Legacy VTK file of the C-alpha trace (Angstrom):
# vtk DataFile Version 3.0
C-alpha trace
ASCII
DATASET POLYDATA
POINTS 213 float
-113.016 -71.842 94.385
-110.149 -70.349 92.427
-107.637 -70.752 95.229
-106.445 -67.172 95.247
-105.072 -65.231 98.185
-106.230 -61.779 99.192
-103.505 -59.167 99.082
-102.600 -57.951 102.573
-102.299 -54.279 101.589
-105.001 -53.084 99.152
-103.797 -50.703 96.448
-105.415 -47.409 95.588
-107.128 -47.172 92.206
-107.090 -43.415 91.805
-104.940 -42.538 88.784
-102.814 -40.187 90.906
-101.879 -43.081 93.177
-100.304 -45.302 90.481
-101.072 -47.389 87.391
-104.378 -49.168 87.026
-104.473 -52.918 87.708
-103.868 -55.062 84.636
-107.425 -56.433 84.647
-108.781 -52.906 84.185
-106.150 -51.910 81.642
-107.109 -54.947 79.526
-110.835 -54.186 79.656
-110.808 -51.463 77.027
-110.921 -47.692 76.986
-114.655 -47.516 77.711
-114.358 -49.622 80.870
-111.261 -47.733 82.051
-112.955 -44.362 81.596
-116.100 -45.536 83.358
-114.174 -46.892 86.351
-112.131 -43.701 86.594
-115.338 -41.668 86.477
-116.811 -43.797 89.278
-113.811 -43.250 91.547
-113.248 -39.587 90.794
-116.663 -38.067 90.039
-119.545 -40.375 90.973
-118.894 -40.293 94.746
-119.211 -36.911 96.467
-117.822 -37.725 99.911
-114.014 -37.822 100.111
-113.916 -40.439 102.867
-116.303 -42.731 100.969
-114.293 -42.259 97.789
-111.070 -43.302 99.496
-112.719 -46.266 101.220
-114.297 -47.505 97.981
-111.005 -46.990 96.150
-109.231 -49.220 98.676
-111.991 -51.821 98.375
-111.726 -51.838 94.593
-107.941 -52.055 94.782
-108.184 -55.120 96.994
-110.884 -56.722 94.812
-109.054 -56.310 91.503
-105.707 -57.336 92.970
-107.424 -60.527 94.139
-108.853 -61.173 90.663
-105.490 -60.663 88.949
-104.225 -63.838 90.609
-107.029 -65.878 89.007
-108.312 -66.626 85.538
-110.106 -63.331 84.907
-108.347 -61.089 82.403
-111.036 -58.416 81.905
-113.761 -56.752 83.936
-116.270 -58.191 81.469
-115.259 -61.731 82.534
-116.109 -61.265 86.231
-119.000 -63.387 87.501
-120.922 -63.879 90.768
-118.563 -66.666 91.905
-115.610 -64.285 91.689
-117.359 -61.853 94.015
-118.254 -64.696 96.401
-114.663 -66.008 96.369
-113.345 -62.540 97.174
-115.657 -62.147 100.167
-114.678 -65.599 101.457
-110.960 -64.808 101.080
-111.376 -61.391 102.717
-113.214 -62.953 105.656
-110.509 -65.613 106.012
-107.910 -62.827 106.135
-109.615 -61.250 109.125
-111.715 -58.455 107.602
-114.613 -57.532 109.873
-118.240 -57.916 108.841
-118.626 -54.136 108.663
-115.638 -53.873 106.307
-116.935 -56.737 104.177
-120.308 -54.988 103.870
-118.521 -51.812 102.789
-116.490 -53.707 100.179
-119.655 -55.373 98.912
-121.392 -52.007 98.601
-118.426 -50.638 96.648
-118.387 -53.633 94.296
-122.120 -53.424 93.629
-122.015 -49.677 93.035
-119.097 -49.993 90.625
-120.790 -52.719 88.590
-124.017 -50.700 88.526
-121.974 -47.827 87.144
-120.521 -50.104 84.475
-123.990 -51.384 83.550
-125.478 -47.893 83.184
-122.423 -46.910 81.163
-122.936 -49.738 78.675
-119.794 -51.665 79.672
-121.645 -54.655 81.189
-125.041 -56.171 80.430
-125.765 -57.078 84.054
-124.341 -56.636 87.552
-122.599 -59.877 88.638
-122.709 -58.843 92.300
-126.489 -58.535 92.570
-127.027 -62.257 93.173
-124.336 -62.431 95.871
-125.610 -62.010 99.410
-123.859 -59.389 101.474
-122.471 -60.443 104.883
-124.823 -59.895 107.780
-123.691 -58.234 110.950
-125.146 -59.708 114.101
-126.096 -57.130 116.674
-124.859 -57.842 120.153
-124.134 -55.974 123.312
-122.766 -52.496 122.704
-119.176 -51.806 123.663
-119.364 -48.015 123.930
-119.695 -46.911 127.584
-122.350 -44.362 128.473
-121.302 -41.367 130.559
-123.616 -39.967 133.191
-124.218 -36.212 133.297
-121.859 -35.956 136.276
-119.118 -37.943 134.526
-119.454 -35.838 131.364
-119.213 -32.659 133.448
-116.136 -33.932 135.285
-114.516 -34.808 131.960
-115.129 -31.347 130.512
-113.965 -29.558 133.674
-110.766 -31.604 133.743
-109.555 -30.083 130.458
-106.914 -27.383 130.873
-108.342 -24.275 129.169
-105.313 -22.027 129.628
-104.218 -22.759 126.039
-105.875 -22.578 122.653
-105.557 -26.356 122.297
-107.387 -26.887 125.579
-110.180 -24.549 124.551
-110.448 -26.325 121.220
-110.580 -29.765 122.843
-113.257 -28.709 125.328
-115.346 -27.167 122.553
-115.165 -30.249 120.340
-115.801 -32.716 123.160
-118.636 -30.495 124.379
-120.234 -30.612 120.934
-120.148 -34.419 121.002
-121.525 -34.561 124.549
-124.439 -32.181 123.992
-125.344 -33.070 120.374
-124.300 -36.764 120.157
-122.400 -35.781 117.003
-119.834 -38.038 115.389
-116.168 -37.097 115.830
-115.807 -36.125 112.166
-118.897 -33.884 112.399
-117.574 -32.137 115.506
-114.120 -31.641 113.983
-115.661 -30.347 110.754
-117.430 -27.411 112.399
-116.619 -23.891 111.221
-117.378 -20.586 112.928
-120.292 -20.063 110.515
-121.857 -23.340 111.713
-122.770 -21.643 115.022
-125.534 -19.157 114.229
-128.605 -17.407 115.648
-132.089 -18.380 114.518
-135.388 -17.365 116.123
-133.457 -15.717 118.983
-131.679 -18.979 119.789
-128.196 -20.241 119.117
-128.064 -23.150 116.660
-125.349 -25.579 115.571
-124.997 -27.003 112.063
-123.364 -30.456 111.801
-121.822 -31.737 108.579
-123.008 -35.345 108.324
-122.232 -38.199 105.929
-123.183 -37.860 102.287
-122.816 -34.083 102.294
-125.919 -33.665 104.463
-126.410 -31.023 107.158
-128.113 -31.446 110.522
-129.166 -28.268 112.292
-130.331 -28.260 115.918
-130.809 -25.787 118.782
-127.647 -25.361 120.810
-127.831 -26.537 124.446
-127.442 -23.540 126.780
-124.410 -25.095 128.535
-122.744 -25.872 125.207
LINES 1 214
213 0 1 2 3 4 5 6 7 8 9 10 11 12 13 14 15 16 17 18 19 20 21 22 23 24 25 26 27 28 29 30 31 32 33 34 35 36 37 38 39 40 41 42 43 44 45 46 47 48 49 50 51 52 53 54 55 56 57 58 59 60 61 62 63 64 65 66 67 68 69 70 71 72 73 74 75 76 77 78 79 80 81 82 83 84 85 86 87 88 89 90 91 92 93 94 95 96 97 98 99 100 101 102 103 104 105 106 107 108 109 110 111 112 113 114 115 116 117 118 119 120 121 122 123 124 125 126 127 128 129 130 131 132 133 134 135 136 137 138 139 140 141 142 143 144 145 146 147 148 149 150 151 152 153 154 155 156 157 158 159 160 161 162 163 164 165 166 167 168 169 170 171 172 173 174 175 176 177 178 179 180 181 182 183 184 185 186 187 188 189 190 191 192 193 194 195 196 197 198 199 200 201 202 203 204 205 206 207 208 209 210 211 212
């Protein structure tokens, strides 16, 4: 163990958010360009890009307090120490898995770009999330109807809220997918009304629209 503490507030790595961490700046132009390409061009989804940027900011800030001066010096034990420190600082298993995915993807990008010979994170086991009893309550059809009818529709905001909540009730869509709908995402096909949901990874999910929706 290197005895380092995890920073409480991870820093962003995007160049527009501030200077790069010293460990990246000291790794050479090729490594800097490859990391910038990973954060700005290799990830299509904006939310994933921001999440991975925060994860990388936290990871490299952690390494700066240790004995690693360059990206090329990072080994499997450094990745393991970071996960242990992050867990000790209260990060959830889901967040740790996301950070691990970001670290592995970045090192893969550095390997394919000729910066590293191998990925030091491949031999490190990712945290496992134990499945337990779900916490999300299930609404009955009557409860869902009461909830929708309780919304005041005398204003544009009320109409908007009922439409978005209705989409989630009748399609089981995620909140971000419901909020990301445009007028063109409601369309006719084969004499039926369809809805097009914008899912993670830039994917689309089209389904027939429930007659009540």
